[in-house]
Every structure is written in C-alpha cells, then in structure tokens.
N, C-alpha and C positions, 0 to 999 in steps of 0.2 A: 730437360735436355737443352744444351746450348747449340745454336746452329753452327758454331765454329766446328763442331764435330763432323759436319758434312761438307765443310768448305773446301773447294778446289782452289788453291791460291792462284792469284793473278799470274804468277810466273809459269803456271801450268795450263793456262787458258789461252786459246788462240783468239786474239783480239785484232781489231782494226782500229785505226784512228780516223778522225774526220778528214785528215789529209791523205789517207790511202786512196789509191786510184781504183776505179771500177775493175780494171784488169787484175790488180793485186787481190781484190776481194774475190773475184771469180777463181783465180788460181789457188788462193789459200783455202777456200771452201772446198774446191775439188780435191786438192792434195790431202786434206785432213778428212774428207768425206763428211763434212758438216753441212747441215741445212740452215743453220743460223749461227751468227757470231756477234758478240758484244762490240759496240762502237764506243770508243773513248775519245774525250777531248784531249788536247795537247797537255793539259794539266792533270790528266788522269781521272777525270770524272766520267761516269757512265752517261752516255748520250742516248743510246737506244740499241736495238737489236736489228741487224740486217739479216734478211732471210733470202733464200733462193728465189722465192716468189717476188720479193722486192726487185731483185736484179732482173728477173725474167720480164716482169711487167714494164720496168723502166726501159729495157732494151727494145721490147716489142713496140712501145709507144714513142720511141725516139728513133725515127727512121735514119737519122744521121749517125747513130751510134752503131758500131760494129766491134767485133773483138779486136780488129786491127787498130782501131783508134780509141779503145777503151782506156788506154793509159792517159788520155787527156781529160778524163772525167773523174772528179773527186767523189768519194763515197758520200760526202756531205750534200751532193747534188741529187742523190737518189732518195725519193720519198720512202719512208718506212711506214708500212701499213699496220704493223702490230706494235703495241707498246708492252714490253716486258717490264713490269713494275719492279724496281729493286727494293730490297729490305736493308735495314741497318744491321750490323753485326750483333747488336744486342736485342734484335727483334725476338718475339716469342715464337714457339713452334707453330702455333695455330696460324699466325701471319704467314709463315713460310709455307705451310701446307696449303693454305688458301690460294696463294699465288702459284704454287707448283701444280695445282690442279689444272691450270689453264696455260701454262708455259713449260717448255721442256727444261728450262733452267731458270733459276732466279739469281739475278745479279745481286751482289752484296757490297755495301758501302761501309766505310769507317765513319767515325764521328765528324771527320772533316769533309764528308760527302765524296770521298775518293773511292774509286772502284778497287776492291781488294780480292775479288774472286767471284765464283759462282757456286750455287748448290744445284746439282742435277736432280731432276725429278726421279730418275731411275735409282739414285742412291737412297732417296727417302723411301721409295717403295720397297727396296730391298731390306732396309732397316725395319720397316713396319712388318714386312712378311716374316722376318726372323723373330720379331717379338711375338707375333701371332703363333708361329710354330712352337716357340718356347713355352708360351702359355698353354697351348693345347697338348703339349707333350709329343708332338709329331717330330719325327726325324726327317728333315727335308733339306736337300742341298739347294739353297737359293743362290 
C-alpha cells in the first residue's frame, strides 16, 4: 500500500508558518478545534508541530506575554516540546505506522523535502479496522 492513499494534501491542512504570530496560532487552533498544527518555513519545508501545550507553557512562563500582545510574538519564538518526525511520500507503510503510533498525524514530504500534507493516525486505524473486519467476515460500520 502506498502512503499517498492516506495523504491529506497540504491545501486541506491547517498550517502555520514560522512568521505567524502567537495570536494567529491561538486563534487558528481554537477556530479549527485542533490541538496541534504543522509549522512550515517560508519555502514550504516542515519545521515542526506546535501543540496547545507548547502555547500554554510558553505563555505561562513568559509573564510579559498576554493575549493582548500575542500579535507581537512569532511562532518561531515558541519552543516546541514534541518532535513529529515526517516521512517521505515514498516511505513504506511500516515507517508510517511506527510514527503514527506516537503522533496524531505524520507530516509527509516530497523528494525536495517540501511539506505536501499529512497522514492522520485515525485514517490509518480506520483502514486497518476495515481490513480486519473484512478478513474476519464481520459486518461493522467503522
């Protein structure tokens, strides 16, 4: 199975850039109800994943930062505690599954190291569940 089968393309992924502000990150994550979003460089490379926890701990430990002045702080200034390791589009399924076990989504890069989308862990689990139900002959709405 090719991992492209599971790919959510970049155009459908809510991302931030390193030049996004802390306020933009907070508002975008709240609006879309996401707990983590990919961060991209200006040239489209995957830089890391920003989580709600990253934002919370940064604001807690930065007494001078409030929501009122969060537009003055860049996302690149916020330390990211978790490293979501990306895969290349031609990676094998075992690499993808290994990474998806410990991250909610796996960033995917092309041959030029540019971010092209994500694979959600929930999509992999749903596919595997359907395969198991098919093999066992069970009828289940997954």
